C-alpha positions as CSV (number, residue, x, y, z in Angstrom):
1,Q,136.0,153.6,65.9
2,V,139.4,152.1,67.9
3,Q,141.6,149.4,66.7
4,L,144.0,148.1,69.1
5,V,147.1,146.1,67.1
6,E,149.2,143.9,69.4
7,S,152.6,142.9,68.2
8,G,155.8,140.5,69.6
9,G,154.3,137.4,70.0
10,G,156.2,134.1,69.1
11,L,158.1,131.1,70.3
12,V,161.0,131.6,73.0
13,Q,162.6,129.1,75.1
14,P,162.3,128.8,79.0
15,G,164.0,131.4,80.6
16,G,163.9,133.6,77.3
17,S,162.3,137.3,76.9
18,L,159.6,138.7,74.8
19,R,158.2,142.0,74.2
20,L,155.1,142.7,73.2
21,S,153.4,146.2,72.0
22,C,149.9,146.9,71.8
23,A,149.5,150.2,69.8
24,A,145.6,152.0,69.7
25,S,144.6,154.2,66.5
26,G,141.3,156.0,65.4
27,S,139.0,158.5,66.8
28,F,139.1,158.8,70.7
29,G,139.7,161.5,73.5
30,S,142.3,159.3,75.7
31,I,142.9,155.7,77.2
32,N,142.4,155.5,80.7
33,A,143.9,152.1,81.7
34,M,145.3,149.4,79.5
35,R,145.8,145.9,80.2
36,W,147.4,142.7,79.5
37,Y,145.4,139.4,79.9
38,R,146.2,136.1,78.7
39,Q,144.3,132.8,77.7
40,A,146.1,129.3,77.7
41,P,143.9,126.7,76.2
42,G,141.2,124.9,78.3
43,K,141.5,128.0,80.8
44,E,139.9,131.4,81.5
45,R,141.2,134.6,80.3
46,E,143.0,136.2,83.1
47,L,144.8,139.6,83.9
48,V,148.3,139.7,83.7
49,A,149.1,143.4,84.4
50,A,147.4,146.8,84.1
51,V,148.8,150.5,84.0
52,T,146.8,153.5,84.8
53,S,146.7,156.6,82.8
54,G,148.9,157.9,85.8
55,G,151.0,155.2,85.7
56,T,150.1,152.8,88.6
57,T,151.1,149.6,87.5
58,T,149.5,146.0,88.8
59,Y,150.5,142.6,88.1
60,A,149.1,139.0,88.8
61,D,151.1,137.1,91.5
62,S,152.1,134.8,89.2
63,V,154.1,137.6,86.8
64,K,155.2,139.8,89.5
65,G,159.4,140.3,89.2
66,R,159.2,139.1,85.9
67,F,157.1,140.8,83.6
68,T,157.1,144.8,83.1
69,I,154.0,146.9,82.1
70,S,154.5,150.1,80.2
71,R,153.1,152.9,78.2
72,D,154.6,155.7,75.8
73,N,154.6,159.2,76.7
74,A,151.2,159.8,74.4
75,G,149.7,157.0,76.4
76,N,148.3,155.3,73.3
77,T,150.8,152.3,73.5
78,V,151.3,149.5,75.9
79,Y,154.1,147.4,76.5
80,L,154.7,144.3,78.3
81,Q,158.3,143.3,78.4
82,M,158.3,139.5,79.7
83,D,161.6,138.1,80.9
84,S,162.2,134.6,82.3
85,L,159.7,133.0,80.9
86,K,158.5,129.7,81.8
87,P,156.4,127.1,80.0
88,E,153.3,128.2,82.0
89,D,153.0,131.4,80.5
90,A,152.3,129.9,77.1
91,A,149.1,131.8,76.1
92,V,147.3,134.2,73.2
93,Y,148.1,137.6,74.9
94,Y,145.2,140.4,74.2
95,C,145.5,144.0,74.8
96,N,143.0,145.8,76.4
97,A,141.9,149.7,76.6
98,A,139.4,151.6,78.5
99,V,139.0,154.2,75.9
100,L,137.1,157.4,76.5
101,R,135.2,159.6,73.8
102,V,136.4,162.7,72.3
103,G,135.1,165.3,74.9
104,L,134.0,163.2,77.8
105,T,135.7,162.3,81.0
106,T,133.6,159.2,82.1
107,S,132.1,156.2,80.7
108,P,135.2,154.7,78.9
109,I,134.6,151.9,76.7
110,N,136.3,148.8,76.6
111,Y,138.4,147.6,73.3
112,W,140.4,144.6,72.7
113,G,143.3,143.5,70.5
114,Q,143.4,140.4,68.2
115,G,145.7,138.6,70.3
116,T,149.5,137.2,69.9
117,Q,150.1,134.1,70.4
118,V,153.2,133.3,73.1
119,T,154.6,130.1,73.3
120,V,157.5,129.2,75.6
121,S,159.2,125.7,74.5
122,S,162.5,124.2,74.3
């Protein structure tokens, strides 16, 4: 079983910064892509940013230039540095990881974190 544990959410004023972390633990081989999604009340969950095992990153247009996704050297922790936060960034942020079982290089399984609340308000 694999667990994704998120941290770093909270309340911040517009223009401020937060750094989210998501650490994977449990029994697994390796992790392919790691992603951050967010879901605001009454809206669908949307992809915010993703990083592959090779370090390639992609971002939603709404966060380009303000958010930075990264992974640690072991590849099991993903970060989301959020700068110049806007009220419309407020949401529950979820970590997602495509995890490969031990001994396998294909057919990753998607796991989700429990979510962390980000509130942007003055």
